[in-house]
Backbone as numpy.savetxt, mean C-alpha at the origin, in Angstrom:
# Nx Ny Nz CAx CAy CAz Cx Cy Cz
-3.40 -20.75 -16.60 -4.38 -19.68 -16.59 -3.57 -18.37 -16.62
-3.78 -17.69 -17.53 -3.21 -15.96 -17.45 -4.18 -15.04 -17.01
-3.70 -14.11 -16.31 -4.33 -13.08 -15.58 -3.76 -11.81 -15.91
-4.68 -10.70 -16.56 -3.76 -9.28 -16.68 -4.70 -8.47 -15.47
-3.54 -7.60 -14.93 -3.80 -7.09 -13.65 -3.32 -5.40 -13.88
-4.44 -4.45 -13.58 -4.14 -3.14 -13.94 -4.32 -2.34 -12.59
-3.29 -1.46 -12.11 -3.51 -0.67 -11.00 -3.42 0.81 -11.33
-4.29 1.65 -11.14 -4.00 3.12 -11.45 -4.55 3.91 -10.24
-4.38 3.68 -9.02 -5.48 4.27 -7.91 -4.90 5.63 -7.36
-3.78 6.07 -8.17 -3.11 7.30 -7.74 -2.27 7.80 -8.83
-0.80 7.87 -8.65 -0.08 8.34 -9.87 0.63 7.23 -10.50
0.54 6.16 -10.29 1.45 5.26 -10.77 0.50 4.29 -11.59
1.06 4.13 -12.86 0.28 3.32 -13.80 0.70 1.83 -13.79
0.17 0.86 -13.39 1.09 -0.54 -13.04 0.31 -1.61 -13.94
0.76 -2.71 -14.71 0.39 -3.61 -15.28 1.21 -4.94 -15.23
0.49 -6.13 -14.84 1.13 -7.11 -14.76 0.41 -8.40 -15.33
1.14 -9.31 -16.01 0.45 -10.61 -16.36 1.04 -11.64 -15.36
0.20 -12.33 -14.71 0.26 -13.34 -13.88 -0.34 -14.61 -14.23
0.70 -15.72 -13.73 0.07 -17.10 -14.14 -0.78 -17.28 -12.87
-1.46 -18.77 -12.89 -2.37 -19.20 -12.19 -2.06 -19.12 -10.75
-0.29 -19.25 -10.75 -0.01 -19.52 -9.02 0.40 -18.16 -8.58
0.25 -16.97 -9.49 0.41 -15.74 -8.88 1.74 -15.37 -9.11
2.72 -16.05 -9.80 3.86 -15.42 -10.37 3.63 -14.36 -11.59
4.36 -13.32 -11.23 4.45 -12.40 -12.48 5.28 -12.86 -13.85
4.66 -13.02 -14.90 5.48 -13.28 -15.81 6.03 -11.90 -16.67
5.38 -10.87 -16.31 5.83 -9.53 -16.63 5.05 -8.31 -15.92
5.83 -7.47 -15.45 5.17 -6.35 -14.70 5.82 -5.18 -15.32
5.20 -3.89 -15.20 5.61 -2.82 -15.61 4.88 -1.43 -14.50
5.68 -0.64 -14.21 5.14 0.37 -13.66 5.57 1.91 -14.07
4.68 2.86 -14.59 4.93 4.14 -14.79 4.69 5.01 -13.78
5.97 5.52 -13.14 5.53 6.87 -11.97 5.65 8.30 -12.63
4.65 8.78 -12.42 4.29 10.27 -12.83 5.55 11.31 -11.84
6.40 11.69 -12.51 7.37 12.53 -11.91 6.85 13.97 -11.68
5.94 14.50 -12.56 5.32 15.79 -12.67 4.83 16.31 -11.55
4.31 15.48 -10.18 3.80 15.95 -9.02 4.44 16.59 -8.48
5.92 16.34 -8.36 7.04 16.72 -7.46 7.04 18.31 -7.47
6.93 18.83 -8.26 6.89 20.31 -8.81 5.64 21.13 -7.88
4.46 20.05 -7.53 3.19 20.76 -6.91 3.35 20.40 -5.62
4.17 19.80 -5.11 4.17 19.34 -3.61 3.15 18.27 -3.38
2.63 17.92 -4.33 1.76 16.48 -3.91 0.79 16.09 -5.68
0.37 15.23 -5.39 -0.39 14.25 -6.58 -1.72 15.33 -6.71
-1.58 16.12 -8.04 -2.71 16.64 -8.65 -3.55 15.93 -9.35
-4.92 15.38 -8.85 -5.74 14.29 -9.44 -6.11 14.50 -10.87
-6.44 15.61 -11.35 -6.41 15.97 -12.86 -5.40 15.65 -13.79
-4.29 15.94 -13.29 -3.09 15.85 -14.08 -2.74 14.51 -14.30
-2.86 13.67 -12.95 -2.94 12.34 -12.58 -3.72 11.15 -13.45
-5.02 11.72 -13.80 -5.94 11.11 -14.52 -5.33 11.16 -16.28
-4.95 12.35 -16.50 -4.79 12.51 -17.70 -3.46 11.57 -18.26
-2.41 11.82 -17.36 -1.31 11.04 -17.64 -1.58 9.34 -17.73
-2.67 8.71 -16.84 -2.98 7.51 -16.77 -3.30 7.32 -18.23
-4.27 7.81 -18.88 -4.99 7.95 -20.21 -3.55 7.87 -21.23
-2.62 8.61 -20.98 -1.60 8.79 -22.14 -0.86 7.28 -22.05
-0.56 6.83 -20.66 0.57 5.78 -20.56 0.01 4.35 -20.57
-1.16 4.29 -20.16 -1.73 2.80 -20.04 -1.70 1.87 -21.11
-2.56 2.48 -22.24 -2.42 1.73 -23.50 -0.83 0.99 -24.00
0.36 1.90 -24.01 1.22 1.35 -24.26 2.04 0.36 -23.17
1.71 0.88 -22.08 2.30 -0.08 -21.05 1.42 -1.45 -21.02
0.31 -1.61 -21.31 -0.23 -2.96 -21.44 0.41 -3.60 -22.81
0.47 -2.89 -24.00 1.10 -3.64 -24.93 2.30 -4.14 -24.78
3.35 -3.40 -24.00 4.44 -3.63 -23.51 4.43 -5.00 -22.64
3.82 -4.96 -21.79 3.78 -5.94 -20.60 3.22 -7.22 -21.37
2.28 -7.26 -22.28 1.86 -8.39 -22.95 3.05 -9.14 -23.66
3.90 -8.08 -24.46 5.06 -8.55 -25.33 6.08 -8.88 -24.44
6.26 -8.70 -23.29 7.41 -9.28 -22.30 6.92 -10.53 -21.63
5.51 -10.87 -21.40 5.08 -11.86 -21.10 5.22 -13.01 -22.00
4.82 -12.66 -23.22 4.58 -13.59 -24.43 3.47 -13.74 -24.59
2.70 -12.99 -24.12 1.15 -13.50 -24.27 0.54 -12.19 -25.21
-1.04 -12.48 -25.54 -1.58 -11.53 -26.10 -2.90 -11.44 -25.46
-3.69 -10.64 -25.76 -5.07 -10.43 -25.40 -5.82 -11.71 -25.31
-5.78 -12.40 -26.46 -6.34 -13.50 -26.99 -6.02 -14.97 -25.60
-4.76 -14.53 -25.35 -4.56 -15.55 -23.94 -4.83 -15.19 -22.71
-5.45 -14.28 -22.53 -5.86 -13.60 -21.14 -7.16 -14.47 -20.76
-7.17 -14.84 -19.53 -8.25 -15.83 -18.81 -9.22 -14.83 -18.05
-8.55 -13.76 -17.48 -9.31 -13.42 -16.45 -8.56 -11.73 -16.42
-9.59 -10.66 -16.06 -8.96 -9.44 -16.18 -9.31 -8.87 -14.56
-8.32 -8.09 -14.08 -8.84 -7.72 -12.74 -8.15 -5.97 -13.03
-8.94 -5.33 -12.07 -8.25 -4.01 -11.98 -8.54 -3.36 -10.74
-7.83 -2.13 -10.29 -8.37 -1.80 -8.97 -9.60 -0.88 -8.96
-10.66 -0.85 -8.17 -11.79 -0.28 -8.11 -11.62 0.77 -6.92
-11.00 0.76 -6.05 -10.80 1.72 -5.14 -10.52 0.93 -3.90
-10.38 1.93 -2.82 -10.29 3.23 -2.99 -9.12 3.93 -3.43
-9.26 5.30 -3.95 -8.05 5.90 -4.44 -8.74 7.15 -5.37
-8.14 7.94 -6.01 -8.49 9.34 -6.75 -9.45 8.67 -7.95
-10.48 8.96 -7.97 -11.87 8.50 -8.61 -11.35 8.90 -10.03
-10.62 9.75 -10.58 -10.28 10.13 -12.08 -9.42 8.94 -12.39
-8.27 8.93 -11.54 -7.13 7.81 -11.88 -7.84 6.34 -11.87
-8.68 6.14 -10.92 -9.46 5.02 -11.07 -10.14 4.50 -11.94
-10.93 5.61 -12.56 -11.74 5.54 -13.56 -10.88 4.96 -14.97
-9.79 5.48 -15.18 -8.87 5.00 -16.12 -8.72 3.40 -16.22
-8.15 3.37 -15.13 -7.52 1.51 -15.38 -8.78 0.90 -15.38
-9.68 1.16 -14.30 -11.16 0.60 -14.30 -11.84 0.36 -15.70
-12.15 1.37 -16.29 -12.81 1.52 -17.57 -12.06 0.61 -18.85
-10.86 0.75 -18.75 -9.98 0.16 -19.85 -10.05 -1.41 -19.36
-10.11 -2.09 -18.07 -9.95 -3.35 -18.03 -11.41 -3.79 -18.16
-12.50 -3.20 -17.87 -14.01 -3.59 -17.90 -14.10 -3.92 -19.43
-13.79 -2.65 -20.09 -13.77 -2.78 -21.81 -13.16 -4.20 -22.63
-11.91 -4.29 -22.05 -11.17 -5.36 -22.62 -11.67 -6.43 -22.15
-12.34 -6.97 -20.84 -12.84 -8.10 -20.58 -13.84 -8.27 -21.50
-14.90 -7.32 -21.53 -16.15 -7.45 -22.45 -16.06 -7.87 -23.74
-15.10 -6.96 -24.37 -14.56 -7.54 -25.85 -13.87 -8.90 -25.99
-13.33 -9.26 -25.20 -12.57 -10.49 -24.98 -13.74 -11.79 -24.54
-15.03 -11.34 -23.89 -15.66 -12.39 -23.57 -15.30 -13.21 -22.27
-14.35 -12.35 -21.36 -13.83 -12.74 -20.25 -14.21 -12.46 -19.20
-14.18 -13.00 -17.85 -14.32 -12.13 -16.59 -13.46 -11.46 -16.35
-14.09 -10.46 -15.47 -13.43 -9.09 -15.02 -13.68 -9.08 -13.27
-12.76 -8.61 -12.63 -12.80 -8.48 -11.24 -12.25 -7.25 -10.95
-13.21 -6.53 -9.84 -12.82 -5.50 -9.50 -12.42 -5.35 -8.01
-11.11 -5.02 -7.59 -10.38 -5.33 -6.60 -10.22 -4.28 -5.70
-10.19 -4.58 -4.39 -10.23 -3.60 -3.36 -8.71 -3.21 -3.01
-8.32 -2.05 -3.06 -6.61 -1.59 -3.17 -6.08 -1.94 -1.91
-7.23 -1.82 -0.96 -6.48 -1.95 0.36 -5.88 -3.60 0.53
-7.21 -4.21 0.32 -7.04 -5.68 0.38 -5.77 -6.13 -0.54
-5.41 -5.51 -1.46 -4.56 -5.80 -2.64 -3.30 -5.91 -2.01
-2.89 -4.65 -1.37 -1.97 -4.74 -0.66 -1.51 -5.76 0.38
-2.30 -6.11 0.97 -1.93 -7.30 2.04 -1.74 -8.58 1.21
-2.28 -8.32 -0.39 -2.15 -10.03 -1.09 -1.00 -9.83 -1.78
-0.19 -8.90 -1.40 1.08 -9.18 -2.11 1.90 -10.24 -1.71
1.38 -10.74 -0.46 1.99 -11.98 0.38 1.32 -13.26 0.02
0.16 -13.23 -0.84 -0.78 -14.20 -0.98 0.14 -15.53 -1.59
1.43 -15.29 -2.25 1.93 -16.41 -2.78 2.87 -16.88 -1.55
2.87 -16.38 -0.42 4.04 -16.63 0.56 3.34 -17.78 1.55
4.24 -18.26 2.32 3.91 -19.41 3.05 3.46 -18.84 4.46
2.36 -18.03 4.53 1.70 -17.20 5.51 0.96 -18.23 6.73
1.27 -18.26 7.78 0.77 -19.03 8.57 -0.10 -18.26 9.45
-1.57 -18.89 9.61 -2.41 -18.17 10.41 -3.00 -18.67 11.56
-3.41 -17.92 12.49 -3.80 -16.61 12.30 -2.72 -15.37 11.98
-2.95 -14.70 11.54 -2.00 -13.31 11.30 -2.74 -12.17 11.73
-1.78 -11.24 11.94 -1.85 -9.53 12.06 -1.45 -8.97 10.87
-1.79 -7.93 10.30 -1.39 -7.13 9.30 -1.44 -5.71 9.49
-0.38 -5.09 8.91 -0.32 -3.65 9.17 -0.23 -3.08 7.63
-1.18 -2.43 7.53 -1.12 -1.72 6.07 -0.78 -0.30 6.17
0.41 0.06 5.82 0.91 1.66 6.03 1.55 2.12 4.96
0.70 3.44 4.45 1.00 4.05 3.26 0.65 5.55 3.45
0.85 6.24 2.32 0.67 7.51 2.06 -0.85 7.87 2.63
-1.87 6.98 2.18 -3.43 7.32 2.45 -3.77 6.48 3.62
-3.14 5.43 4.15 -3.95 4.60 5.15 -2.80 4.07 6.19
-3.45 3.91 7.49 -2.53 3.12 8.38 -3.70 2.49 9.22
-3.58 1.14 8.81 -4.70 0.22 9.58 -3.91 -0.92 10.13
-4.41 -1.48 11.21 -4.29 -3.08 11.33 -5.27 -4.05 11.17
-5.15 -5.03 10.77 -5.95 -6.06 10.83 -5.66 -7.41 11.18
-6.93 -7.86 11.50 -6.88 -9.47 12.21 -7.03 -10.47 11.05
-6.35 -11.05 10.66 -6.57 -12.35 9.59 -6.69 -13.88 10.12
-7.68 -14.33 10.69 -7.47 -15.79 10.72 -7.47 -16.43 9.46
-7.60 -16.13 8.42 -7.40 -16.78 7.02 -7.26 -15.68 5.88
-7.05 -15.90 4.91 -7.03 -15.08 3.58 -8.58 -14.55 3.35
-9.50 -15.49 3.96 -11.04 -15.06 3.42 -11.42 -14.25 4.65
-10.72 -14.05 5.96 -11.25 -13.43 6.79 -10.11 -12.42 7.20
-10.74 -10.87 7.04 -9.85 -9.78 7.39 -10.66 -8.56 7.92
-10.41 -8.63 9.37 -10.92 -7.91 10.08 -10.36 -6.31 10.59
-11.02 -5.21 10.55 -10.30 -4.13 10.72 -10.15 -3.83 12.26
-8.81 -3.67 12.87 -8.95 -3.52 14.51 -8.82 -2.21 14.73
-8.05 -1.16 13.75 -8.18 0.18 14.31 -7.16 0.94 12.83
-7.63 2.26 12.89 -7.16 3.13 11.91 -6.71 4.31 12.52
-6.25 5.11 11.59 -5.76 6.37 11.97 -6.97 7.36 12.44
-6.77 8.24 13.31 -7.71 9.32 13.22 -7.70 10.61 12.45
-6.29 10.70 11.91 -6.29 11.90 10.94 -5.53 11.66 9.92
-4.08 11.95 9.91 -2.91 11.75 8.80 -2.58 10.31 8.87
-2.52 9.53 7.56 -1.81 8.60 7.57 -0.47 8.69 8.02
0.39 7.60 8.43 1.80 7.64 8.52 2.73 8.00 7.29
2.49 7.55 6.31 2.82 8.04 5.10 2.54 9.62 4.70
1.38 9.92 5.10 0.96 11.43 4.64 1.76 12.18 5.61
2.15 11.61 7.09 2.83 12.69 7.98 4.27 12.86 7.56
4.74 11.53 7.05 6.13 11.48 6.53 6.26 12.91 5.43
5.40 12.72 4.48 5.47 13.65 3.42 5.11 15.10 3.81
4.26 15.34 4.40 3.96 16.52 4.98 5.19 17.41 5.97
5.70 16.22 6.75 6.93 16.73 7.65 8.07 17.15 6.58
8.30 16.44 5.47 9.57 16.75 4.59 9.07 18.15 4.05
7.89 18.26 3.47 7.62 19.55 3.03 7.64 20.82 3.94
7.11 20.98 5.18 7.61 21.68 5.95 8.93 21.99 6.18
9.56 21.06 5.98 11.23 21.00 6.33 11.91 21.52 5.09
11.24 21.64 4.01 11.71 22.17 2.79 12.70 20.92 1.98
12.27 19.90 2.26 13.00 18.63 1.68 12.27 18.27 0.47
11.35 18.67 -0.01 10.91 18.07 -1.38 10.03 17.06 -0.92
9.27 16.50 -2.33 8.09 15.38 -2.41 8.40 14.72 -3.29
8.08 13.12 -3.14 7.56 12.63 -2.04 8.74 12.89 -0.84
8.25 12.87 0.67 9.31 13.06 1.73 9.49 11.53 2.28
8.89 10.66 2.18 9.05 9.27 3.39 10.54 9.08 2.82
10.94 8.76 1.57 12.42 8.18 1.16 13.17 9.02 1.61
13.26 10.39 1.71 14.25 11.80 1.87 14.27 11.52 3.36
13.43 11.41 4.22 13.49 11.45 5.61 14.19 10.18 6.01
13.66 9.00 5.35 14.57 7.86 5.76 16.22 7.85 5.79
16.41 8.30 4.50 17.73 8.72 4.06 18.47 9.68 4.80
17.74 10.74 5.38 18.39 11.54 6.41 18.61 11.05 7.77
17.78 10.43 8.35 17.63 9.74 9.44 18.68 8.77 9.57
19.22 8.26 8.70 20.34 7.21 8.72 21.61 8.29 9.21
21.67 9.40 9.06 22.67 10.12 9.40 22.78 11.20 10.91
21.57 10.67 11.38 21.21 11.76 12.40 21.00 11.03 13.94
20.84 11.54 14.74 20.79 10.96 16.21 19.18 10.99 16.72
18.49 9.58 16.65 17.26 9.43 16.99 16.85 9.83 18.52
18.06 10.13 19.35 17.33 10.48 20.55 17.91 11.90 20.81
18.11 12.64 19.90 18.49 14.15 20.03 17.39 15.12 20.30
15.94 14.61 19.80 14.98 15.12 20.19 13.80 14.71 20.61
13.37 15.26 21.68 12.26 14.59 22.14 10.88 14.95 21.65
10.05 13.94 20.97 8.90 14.34 20.20 7.48 13.37 21.06
6.58 14.37 21.12 5.32 13.31 21.47 4.88 12.01 20.77
4.29 11.20 21.41 3.77 10.09 20.95 2.36 9.92 21.09
1.57 10.52 19.93 0.14 10.82 20.12 -0.56 9.30 20.25
-1.42 8.99 21.33 -2.17 7.80 21.26 -1.06 6.97 21.50
-0.29 7.07 22.52 0.86 6.03 22.71 0.65 5.00 23.40
-0.47 4.80 23.64 -0.82 3.29 24.44 -0.77 2.41 23.40
-0.03 1.26 23.49 0.05 0.39 22.45 -1.14 -0.79 22.58
-1.77 -0.64 23.69 -3.00 -1.37 23.46 -4.14 -1.15 22.59
-4.06 0.35 22.08 -5.37 0.82 21.09 -4.49 0.77 19.92
-5.37 0.22 19.29 -4.98 -0.26 17.64 -5.31 0.96 16.73
-5.30 2.47 17.40 -5.56 3.57 16.55 -4.11 4.56 16.50
-4.27 5.31 15.56 -3.20 5.93 15.38 -3.67 7.54 15.57
-2.80 8.18 15.42 -2.63 9.95 15.20 -1.53 10.50 15.12
-1.15 11.15 13.92 0.29 11.70 13.52 0.14 13.31 13.43
-1.20 13.86 13.36 -1.50 15.23 13.24 -0.63 15.90 14.50
-0.78 15.75 15.57 0.26 16.38 16.67 1.61 16.12 16.66
1.97 15.41 16.14 3.33 14.80 15.92 3.82 15.82 14.85
3.30 15.68 13.90 3.20 16.89 12.81 3.68 18.31 13.09
2.98 18.72 14.00 2.53 19.93 14.57 3.84 20.16 15.47
4.09 19.21 16.29 5.21 19.35 17.18 6.75 19.79 16.51
6.67 18.67 15.28 7.92 19.01 14.38 7.91 20.16 13.73
6.90 20.83 13.65 6.87 22.26 12.67 7.14 23.08 13.73
6.63 23.16 14.87 7.29 24.15 16.02 8.67 23.97 16.17
9.34 22.88 16.23 10.55 22.68 16.41 11.58 23.33 15.35
11.16 22.93 14.23 11.79 23.38 13.22 11.77 24.99 12.96
10.61 25.24 13.01 10.47 26.84 13.28 11.45 27.85 14.12
11.74 26.80 15.23 12.55 27.45 16.11 13.84 27.39 16.02
14.29 26.80 14.86 15.77 26.89 14.37 16.69 25.97 15.55
18.14 25.96 15.00 18.93 25.38 15.96 18.71 23.95 16.19
18.46 23.17 14.99 18.22 22.03 14.76 18.71 21.27 13.42
19.26 20.14 13.45 19.61 19.78 12.06 18.73 18.83 11.45
18.45 19.07 10.11 17.29 18.13 9.77 17.72 16.75 9.90
18.97 16.16 10.03 19.00 14.69 10.02 18.82 14.58 11.66
19.06 15.18 12.27 18.27 14.73 13.88 16.90 14.60 13.92
16.28 15.94 13.31 14.91 16.02 13.56 14.13 14.68 12.79
14.81 14.41 11.55 14.59 13.38 10.43 14.45 12.18 11.40
15.63 11.88 11.96 15.74 10.32 12.76 14.90 10.59 13.91
14.84 11.72 14.74 13.86 11.31 15.92 12.19 11.24 15.36
12.05 12.20 14.38 10.70 11.83 13.67 10.48 10.20 13.19
11.55 9.88 12.43 11.18 8.66 12.04 11.21 7.41 13.35
11.94 7.67 14.35 12.08 6.70 15.37 10.39 6.53 16.31
10.06 8.09 16.31 8.83 8.11 17.08 7.50 7.27 16.20
7.44 7.63 14.79 6.56 6.93 13.93 6.34 5.50 14.02
7.81 5.00 13.71 7.95 3.48 13.49 7.78 2.88 15.06
8.05 3.60 16.09 7.80 3.09 17.14 6.36 2.65 17.56
5.53 3.73 17.37 4.09 3.55 17.29 3.68 2.55 16.26
4.04 2.59 15.39 3.60 1.48 14.18 4.02 -0.06 14.81
5.06 -0.30 15.50 5.46 -1.69 15.70 4.90 -1.99 16.78
4.99 -0.90 17.84 4.51 -1.48 19.20 3.03 -1.93 19.03
2.07 -1.02 18.65 0.76 -1.34 18.47 0.44 -2.63 17.51
1.31 -2.69 16.79 0.92 -4.27 15.66 1.35 -5.25 16.56
2.64 -5.23 17.23 3.26 -6.24 17.87 2.29 -6.75 19.35
1.64 -5.67 19.66 0.76 -5.87 20.94 -0.17 -6.80 20.35
-1.10 -6.30 19.28 -2.33 -7.13 18.80 -1.84 -8.39 18.32
-0.78 -8.76 17.74 -0.16 -10.06 17.37 0.02 -10.73 18.55
0.43 -10.27 19.78 0.29 -11.15 20.83 -0.98 -11.45 21.46
-1.80 -10.30 21.50 -3.05 -10.60 22.16 -4.14 -11.57 21.32
-3.82 -11.59 20.11 -4.72 -12.45 19.29 -3.82 -13.71 18.99
-2.85 -14.06 19.35 -1.91 -15.28 19.38 -1.50 -15.39 17.77
-1.29 -14.51 17.21 -0.95 -14.48 15.58 0.34 -15.35 15.47
0.57 -16.11 14.42 1.80 -16.72 14.01 2.55 -16.08 12.94
1.80 -15.32 12.19 2.42 -14.19 11.45 2.26 -12.79 11.38
3.04 -12.12 10.97 2.92 -10.55 11.16 3.18 -10.40 9.61
2.05 -9.41 8.99 2.39 -8.88 7.38 2.49 -7.51 7.62
3.37 -7.06 6.69 3.34 -5.38 6.65 3.32 -5.28 5.17
2.68 -4.03 4.89 2.37 -3.87 3.44 2.15 -2.25 3.25
2.58 -1.95 1.85 2.32 -0.50 1.66 3.36 0.29 1.92
3.38 1.66 1.16 4.53 2.09 0.81 5.29 2.61 1.84
5.12 2.75 2.92 6.00 3.02 4.31 6.80 1.61 4.58
6.13 0.51 4.51 6.92 -0.58 4.58 8.24 -0.57 3.97
8.69 0.14 3.26 9.79 0.43 2.63 10.78 0.98 3.45
10.19 1.71 4.56 11.39 2.43 5.39 12.17 1.34 6.16
13.49 1.94 6.01 14.46 0.90 6.71 14.44 0.58 8.09
14.08 1.75 9.14 13.77 1.42 10.54 12.97 0.42 10.79
11.60 0.79 9.89 10.60 0.03 10.38 10.77 -1.67 9.74
11.53 -1.72 8.82 11.57 -3.19 8.47 12.64 -3.80 9.84
13.61 -2.98 10.05 14.47 -3.42 11.29 13.99 -3.81 12.57
12.93 -2.97 12.85 12.34 -3.10 14.05 11.51 -4.41 13.92
10.66 -4.12 13.41 9.46 -5.88 13.12 10.51 -6.87 13.03
11.56 -6.99 12.28 12.69 -8.29 12.00 12.94 -8.55 13.60
13.23 -7.54 14.28 13.68 -7.84 15.71 12.68 -8.30 16.43
11.54 -7.74 16.24 10.18 -7.99 17.51 9.57 -9.17 16.96
9.35 -9.51 15.88 9.36 -11.10 15.40 10.10 -12.21 15.80
11.36 -11.92 15.52 12.46 -12.76 16.22 12.31 -13.08 17.58
12.06 -12.16 18.31 12.06 -12.37 19.96 10.76 -13.05 20.00
9.55 -12.86 19.57 8.39 -13.63 19.65 8.16 -15.06 19.18
9.20 -15.30 18.28 9.12 -16.52 17.10 8.03 -16.26 16.33
7.77 -15.35 15.78 6.63 -15.14 14.82 7.18 -14.66 13.60
6.46 -15.46 12.22 6.84 -15.41 11.11 6.76 -13.79 10.66
7.43 -13.18 10.01 7.24 -11.87 9.47 7.34 -11.70 7.95
6.27 -11.12 7.20 6.49 -10.86 5.77 6.37 -9.53 5.52
7.38 -9.27 4.91 7.76 -7.93 4.29 7.68 -7.80 2.71
7.01 -7.03 2.09 7.14 -7.16 0.74 8.56 -6.67 0.16
9.05 -7.31 -0.69 10.24 -6.76 -1.63 9.78 -4.87 -1.88
11.04 -4.47 -1.83 10.96 -2.80 -2.03 10.08 -2.76 -3.18
10.23 -3.17 -4.13 9.81 -2.66 -5.38 8.07 -2.88 -5.34
7.68 -3.77 -4.35 6.29 -4.21 -4.09 5.71 -3.35 -3.09
6.51 -2.49 -2.26 5.80 -1.89 -1.19 4.95 -0.86 -1.99
5.34 -0.28 -2.92 4.67 0.62 -3.67 3.46 0.27 -4.36
2.22 1.21 -5.01 1.24 0.79 -5.75 1.78 -0.12 -7.11
1.38 -1.63 -7.03 1.86 -2.42 -8.28 0.50 -3.18 -8.73
0.98 -3.90 -9.88 -0.37 -4.62 -10.48 -0.08 -5.83 -10.23
0.81 -6.53 -9.51 1.10 -7.83 -8.96 0.10 -8.06 -7.77
-0.02 -7.08 -6.77 -0.66 -7.25 -5.79 -2.26 -7.45 -6.06
-2.62 -6.53 -7.28 -4.01 -6.62 -7.53 -4.33 -7.90 -8.28
-3.22 -8.61 -9.18 -3.62 -9.91 -9.50 -3.68 -10.98 -8.78
-2.52 -10.98 -7.54 -2.71 -11.88 -6.42 -4.16 -11.84 -5.59
-4.72 -10.54 -5.34 -5.91 -10.24 -4.72 -7.00 -11.42 -5.42
-6.80 -10.80 -6.79 -8.26 -11.64 -7.99 -7.93 -13.42 -7.82
-6.52 -13.71 -7.61 -6.55 -15.14 -8.05 -6.95 -15.64 -6.56
-6.55 -14.78 -5.43 -7.15 -15.31 -3.95 -8.79 -15.58 -4.15
-9.53 -14.52 -4.78 -10.93 -14.53 -4.77 -11.26 -15.90 -5.71
-10.54 -16.07 -6.69 -10.68 -17.27 -7.51 -10.69 -18.48 -7.14
-9.79 -18.35 -6.19 -9.47 -19.63 -5.48 -10.62 -20.23 -4.62
-11.12 -19.10 -3.96 -12.62 -19.39 -3.03 -13.76 -19.76 -4.15
-13.81 -19.30 -5.09 -14.97 -18.87 -5.80 -14.46 -19.10 -7.45
-14.20 -20.09 -8.22 -13.57 -20.05 -9.42 -14.65 -19.70 -10.64
-15.97 -19.09 -10.15 -17.07 -18.33 -11.19 -17.08 -17.01 -10.70
-16.39 -16.77 -9.60 -16.51 -15.15 -9.16 -16.01 -14.20 -10.29
-16.80 -13.24 -10.20 -16.61 -12.22 -11.21 -17.29 -10.99 -10.76
-16.76 -9.67 -11.16 -17.66 -8.44 -11.00 -18.83 -8.13 -12.02
-19.75 -7.24 -11.62 -20.62 -7.05 -12.81 -19.97 -5.66 -13.73
-20.51 -5.49 -14.88 -20.42 -4.30 -15.63 -20.41 -3.03 -15.08
-21.37 -2.91 -13.99 -21.54 -1.81 -13.33 -20.76 -1.48 -12.19
-19.77 -2.44 -12.09 -18.77 -2.43 -11.21 -18.05 -0.83 -11.30
-18.30 0.14 -10.01 -17.64 1.31 -10.36 -16.71 1.73 -9.40
-16.15 2.82 -9.33 -15.11 3.42 -8.41 -15.58 3.86 -7.01
-14.61 3.81 -6.17 -15.05 4.43 -4.95 -13.88 5.17 -4.28
-13.81 6.28 -3.65 -12.90 7.13 -3.09 -12.35 6.44 -1.64
-13.29 6.10 -1.03 -12.81 5.75 0.53 -13.53 4.48 0.45
-12.72 3.66 1.70 -13.33 2.19 2.10 -13.80 2.52 3.66
-14.92 2.05 3.76 -15.37 2.38 5.43 -16.18 0.67 5.67
-15.77 0.24 6.71 -16.43 -1.14 6.91 -15.51 -1.53 7.97
-15.63 -2.95 8.17 -14.89 -3.48 9.17 -14.36 -5.00 8.68
-15.21 -5.59 7.87 -14.55 -6.79 7.19 -14.05 -6.33 5.89
-12.88 -6.61 5.39 -12.20 -6.20 4.60 -12.03 -7.78 3.55
-12.68 -7.14 2.29 -12.72 -8.36 1.25 -11.97 -8.09 -0.23
-10.95 -9.06 -0.64 -10.61 -8.50 -2.12 -11.26 -7.96 -3.00
-12.54 -8.78 -3.02 -13.65 -8.06 -4.37 -14.31 -7.14 -3.68
-14.40 -6.14 -4.65 -14.84 -4.68 -3.98 -16.18 -4.56 -4.65
-16.48 -5.31 -5.78 -18.06 -5.23 -6.32 -18.39 -6.66 -7.26
């Protein structure tokens, strides 16, 4: 079986061809660099660039995989959450292709897709998962791939958003997560005392708005190096993410800890999770760096997970985009 997956939830156009085991025969990602000059993603520009790039990207990935549209058995695309205009480009193309080829189409939930980057790994259940990105910071309890219950999320900014906004207020550029991570390697994480909002590790909820404000005030006061402030900020954020996730893992008797999303590329976060899981004899699953950001492989694996449970599963032609996800139980099939 061959599956073509498309991801266009934000500013990355991503396409992949997978086999029935979730192996990527070919994958491509086109990142829109133009947004850096605007200090953030401009939705209208993003959607127009998806329209320009996507057709050629699909032709190229089919060629690299040695397949054609006639060989594709299932089509899958992200339906949401994300930027509506961006989502419409990928979703509309994929639905149209599936209809034209007379093949099934699956509309995939972007959040579940991030977690399903680990679907081809030997995850032992029950598991606890942390999804941490520019738009989301959530902890889930996963008794199996078919059950994923939200334990808690952020009350304001997502962790990745806090990294980007902090870098912006320090004049470091956009996107800021990688820049702060690199600067932090040269700084002293103990140099500056920062608050830890909702610091109680027993509460699976987060808040980064106040931390961001504290950094702004310290930076405005001057007499602090960007390296030390970056290191202190990174240490505080990662400490909250790791302590809260590991507490839930212990409380729920998890055998595995899954981490996914753009912030999972953070060097300190990966190191801290490795240390804590080793102490507790829990299996840790971190995505390869290239799959921490939005990609189509995760969309394809989420679709294959659906088909494994129900080989006849498909989404209706009326499947539409959605900007936000609200709920308690997370499913890979969004419609």
